[in-house]
N, C-alpha and C positions, 0 to 999 in steps of 0.2 A: 726199628722202633721197639720191637719186642725184646731184642737183646739189651737195649739201653734200660728198659724198664726192669728186666730181670737183674741186670747188674746193679741198678739202684736199689732194688728190693734186697738183694743179698748184702749190699753195703749197709743198709739201714736196719736189717733184720735184728741184729743184737740190741739195738736201741728201742725197738718197737715193743710196746706191752703185748703180752701173750694174746689178749683178745683180738688185737689187730691182725695177728697171724691166723686166727680162726682155730686155734688148738686148745680151747678151754676144756676144763674138767667139768663134767655135768654134775650139778648139785641141786638138791631140792631142799628148800628151807621151809619147815613147818612152823607157823607162828600164829599167835592170837591176832585176830583181825584189828585189834585196837593198839597193838604194840608198835611204837615208832622206832625204838632202838633196834628191833628185829629187822625192820625194813632197811635201816641204816647198815646193819650187818650184811644183808644181802647185797647192797650196793658196794660195800667194802669188798666182798668176795668177787663181785663182777670186776671191780677195778684191779683185782689181783689175778685175773686170768680164768676165773670160773664162769661157766655157763649156768646161770642160776634161774631156777623156777621157784617161785614163791607160792606156797599154798596156805591160805588163811584157814584156820580150823579152831573149833571150840573143843577138840578132842586131844589137845596137846599132852595132857597128863596120861591119857590112855595110850597114846603113841609111845611115850617115854616108857611106860610100864611094859608094853609089848617088846620094846628094844632092851628090856632088862636094865634100865637106868635107875640106880638107887635114888630115892628121893633127895638125899643129901648131896648128890652129884648132878642133879638136874639143872639145866639152864633155862632161860626164858624162851628159848626156841631150840628146835632140833634140826640138824642138817644131815641129810642122808646122801652118801656118795657110794655107789655100788653097795656092797654088803655092810658098810661101816656107818656108824652113828657118831656125829660130832655135836656135842651139847654146849650151847652157850657161845660166848664171844671169843672163839679160839683164833689166834693169829694164823693167817693164811700160810705162813712159812712152816708152822707146825703141822698143819694139815698136809701140805705138799710133801714134807719129809716123811710123815707117817705113811702116806700112800706109796711112796717109793720104797720104804723099808718093809712094809707089810708085816709089822710085828704081830705076835699072837695076842690080839686084843680085839674087842668089838668096836673100838673107836677111842675118842678122846673127849675130855670135858674141861670146861672152865666153869665151875659151879657158880650159881648166882648171877649177879650183874655188876661186876667190878668196874668202878669208875675208871675212865681212861682206857678201857680195853677196846679192841676194834669194834666200831659201831656204837659204842657208848660215849656219852658226853662226860665232861668232868676231867679232872686231872688225876692221873695215876699216882698213887702214894707210894708204891713199892713195886717189886717185881710181879709179873703176872705168871702164875703157875698153871701149867697144863698137865692134867692127869690122865692116865689110862682108864678106859672103861673095860674092865675084865671081871672075872669071877673070883678074884683073890679078895680075901677079907681086908687086907691092909691096903690103904691108899698108896698108889705108886706114881711118883712124879715122872712125867715124860719130858717136859721141856719147861724152861723158864725164860721169859722175855722181859 
């Protein structure tokens, strides 16, 4: 019986979403208690294999300042994964790629609340640009989706 189950699991494993296999990436989403899109973003991350803890806070601006996120690059929520900060509605694929590459940056950002981005309602009007969070003066593009 155990062999059959193991064989079935190995056969189905490539088709199962990551959370079903229990190998999610731990992430903490800091958000305003009243923000619905931020909760939708947390659910989006869960659906894409992340183990998400949501913390409602009235100190979001302070947390962003502590993480050295420039005001113009801030999102409506902050996600922390290990030593990295991910601001706003960043596609899961961009986060996973960043975590595997480990570039010299503090994290990534999708500034503001672009319509049609992960967790946001509405229709996307153009490409979604994901930028590095680093200490360089010029904005650096990381990914476009």
